[in-house]
N, C-alpha and C positions, 0 to 999 in steps of 0.2 A: 600587038602582042600582049601589052599590059592588060588590055580589056579582057582578052581570052584568059589570062591568068586569074584575074579577079572573078570572072564567070566560073571558071573551074573550081576556085576556092569556095565560091558561094554554093555551087551544086554539092560539093563535098560536105560542106557544113550541114546542108539540108538532109543529105543521105544518112549522116551519122548523128543527127539531132535526136533528142528524146521524143519529139513529136512523131517522127517517122518510125521510131522503134517502139512506139506505144503498143500495148497489147489490146487487141480488139476481137471480140467473139460474137458471131451471129448465132442465134439459137431460136427454137420455136417448138410448138406443139400443135398438131392437128387432131382435134377430138370431135368426131361425128357420132351421133347416136340416133337410132330409131326408137321413139318412145310412144307407147300406147297408154294414154291416160283415161281412166274409167272412174269418173266421179259418181258418188251416190245420188247427186241431184240432177244428173243429165246423161247425155249420150257419150259414149267413148270417142276418143279422137286419136288418130295416128299421125305422127309428125316426124320429120327429119330435123334435128337440131344440131347446132354447133355449140359445144359445151366449153366455153372459155378457151377456144383455140387462140393461139398467140404467136407473135413474132417479136423478137427483141434483139438488141445489141448492147453489149456491155464491154467495158475496158478499163485500163489503168495505164497511167503514164508516170514513170519514175521521175521525181523532181530532185531527190537527194537520196542518200543511203537510208534515211529513216522517214521519208515523206513521199507519198504518191498522190496524184489526182485520180479519182475514180468516178465512173458514171455508169448509168444504166437507163435505157429507154425501151420500155416494153408496152406492146399494144395488143388488145383483143382484136382478133380478125374474125369477121362475120362470114364463116364459110358457107352457111346455108342461105345467105343473101336476104334474110328476112328483116334484118335490123335497119334503122334509119341511116346508120353510118357503118361503112365497111370497117373502119378502124376506130377503136375507143381506147383511151389512155388507161394503162394499168400502173405499174410502178415506174416512176420517172424521177431520177435524182442525179445530183453531182455533188462531190465533196472531196475531203482530204482524209487519207489513211496513213497511219504510222504506228509506232509502238504504243501510243496512247489510246489507240482504237480508231474509230471512224466517225467523223463529223460530216453530216450531209444534209441537203435540203431538197425539197421538191414535192412529189406526191408518192405516198407509200403506205403499205400495210402497217397498222399500229403494232407495237410490241405485244399487246394482248392478243391480237388476231394471230400473230406469228406463233403463239404458244401451241397452236393445234398441231404443229409439226406434221407427222405422217399418221396421226391418230384417226382422222376422218378417212375411212376406207372407200367412201362414195363421193368424194369431193368433186365439185363442178358437175354434178348430175342432179336430177330431181330428188335424189335421196341424200343430198348434202345436209350435214347436221345444222348448217346455218339457217335452213328453213324454219327450224324450231327456235334456235337460239336468237334469231333476229326478229321473231314475231312480236316481241314486246320492246325491250331496249336492245338496240343493235350493238353487238360486240364484235362483229366481223367487219371492222371498219377499214377502208382505204381512204386516207385523208389528203386533201389539198393543203397548201401552206404548211408543209410538214418540215419541222426542224428536228433531226434525229441524232442520237449518239449510240453507237454500239461499242461496248468495251472489248478489249482483247480477251483471249482465253486465259482465265486465271485458275489453273489447275482443275479444269473442267467446268468452272463457273463462268457464266457470261451475264452481263447486265445491259439492258437496253432502256433508253428513255427518249421520249419525243414530246413536243409541244406543238400546238397549231395556232399561232397568233393570227388574230383576225377572224376566227371561226364565227364568233358572234359580233354584232355591230359595236358593242361596248366592251369587247373582250380585251384583256391585256396579255402580254407575254406570260405564259405559264398558267393561265386560267383553265385551258383545256390541255390535259396531258395524259400520257400513257406510259406505264413502267412495267418491266418484267425482269425476273431473275431466273436463270435456268441452270441445270446441272446435267451434263451428259449431252449426247448428240440428238437433236430433234429429228434428224433424218434416219437415225438408228443404223448408221453405217460404221461409225467409229466406236460406238459403245452399244451394248445390248440393253441399255436402259436410258430413260430420260425423265426428268421431272422439272416442272416450271410453275411459277406463280406470277400473277400480274394484276395490275390495277389501272382502270380507266377513270378519269374524272372529267365530266362535262364533255366527253368526246362525242356522244350521240346527241348532245343538246344540253341546254341549261338544266342544272340540278341532277343530271344523270350520273350514275357511277356503276362500275362493274368490277367484281372480284372474280378471278379465274384461277383454277388449279388444274394442271394437266400432267399426265404421267403415262408412260408406256414402257413395256418390257417385252423381250422375246427370249424364248427357250427353244433353241434348235429351230424347228419348223413352225412353232407356235408363237403368235404375237398377240398381245393384249394391250388395250389402251383405254383411257378414261379422261373426260373433261368434266369438271364440276364448276358451277358458276352461280353467283348471285348478282342480280341486276336490280337497280333502284332508279326510279324516275322522279324521286322527291316526294311522291305521294304513296306509292305502293312498291313492294319489292317482289321479285320472282326468283324462285330456285329452279335451275335446270341442269340436266346432266346427260351425258352420253357414255355408252360403253361399246367398244368395238373388239373384234377378235378375228384372227385369220389362221388358216392352216395350209401350209405349202405342200403341194403334191407334185413333184417333178418341176416342170416349168409353169405349173398352174397354182392357183390360190383360191381356196374356198373362204369366203369372208361374210361377216354379218355384223350388224350394229343396231343399237336401240338408242333413241333420243327422246327426252321428255322435258316438258316445261309445265309447271303447275299453273292453276288458274290464278288470275290476278285482275282486280278491278272488274271491268265488264267483259274481259276475255276469258273464255273457258280454257281448260288445260289442253295442251297439244302434245302429240307424240308421233313418232315415226320409227318404223323398223324396216330393215332391208336385209335380204339374203341373196348372195350372188357368187359368180365364179369368174375369175380373170385368168387369161392365159398369155404368157409371154412367147411370141413367135419369133423373136430375134430381130436384130437391126433396129432397136428402139421402138418396135411395134408390138402392140398387144390388142387383144380382143376380149370382150366381156359380155356377160348377160346377168341381169338381176331382176328380182321382183321386190316391190316395196309398197307399204301401206302408210299413208300420211294423213293425219288429222290435225288441222290447224284451227283450233277454237271451234270445232264442230263441223268444219268443212272437210269431208272425207274424200280422198282420192286414192285409187289403187293404180300402181304403175308397173308396167313391164317394159324393159329396155334392153337392147343389144347395141354395143358400141365398138368403136375402133379408135385407137390412139396411136399416133406416130410422133415420136420425139426426135428432134435433130439439133 
């Protein structure tokens, strides 16, 4: 009888423990596109591609009234089957969250990368602005050995900081770091405006640095965004920028953007422009079509793409 009482008490403890009551959410995105690439230097090629399709789980366990454990594990899923691995790591982390903010470690997008918010209207496609911005010094970084801090909301302001110890063989804590300060909502849901500034030091390698300014605003059915950046590799520096705009029509959106990076060292200038239409058909599902022209240091390619996105 005593053993049954002890067992019942143990089961009750498990059922009502913080571990069992922890929040956990599965989520994902399936993004498939048919892309026709027509380079100036060769024949056109038609392909079916998976554009950063992903599957993830995130959650939080309350430890006390002012402290929670948080985690996230997100992976690229190779829906087209062409990659070497079906799963590849995206953002992976665990940490602590409270009124002080969030402290976490793992693998994560840098604060400078996160400044893009929703400004890039062709993200995760062949017209992604990162094609130009990463052609010289890479500022769209997702780093391993990532130690990060996200501040709480301070009357609309938020501060983020991260360092990557061990990035270089002789690196010390703080040698490679990324910082950002933002005002407004980067997702443009809570506020109709957003502005942010950030700085990377030795994130893309020894002696590299990046300064980024990002801003977006919406007026009714019209949205505008820009990212301005200067990147330095210790020998030369490059100025690059992008502008994006959209106009909503019912459940659809006409969108366009232009991206530019000036010539630096032995690399010629690069640019990219894209114009397309996206339509929300409900249930987390949308379809789109666009045309883009991309010139990376003299290598010109024209793209036509139609795609399907399902978020869950």
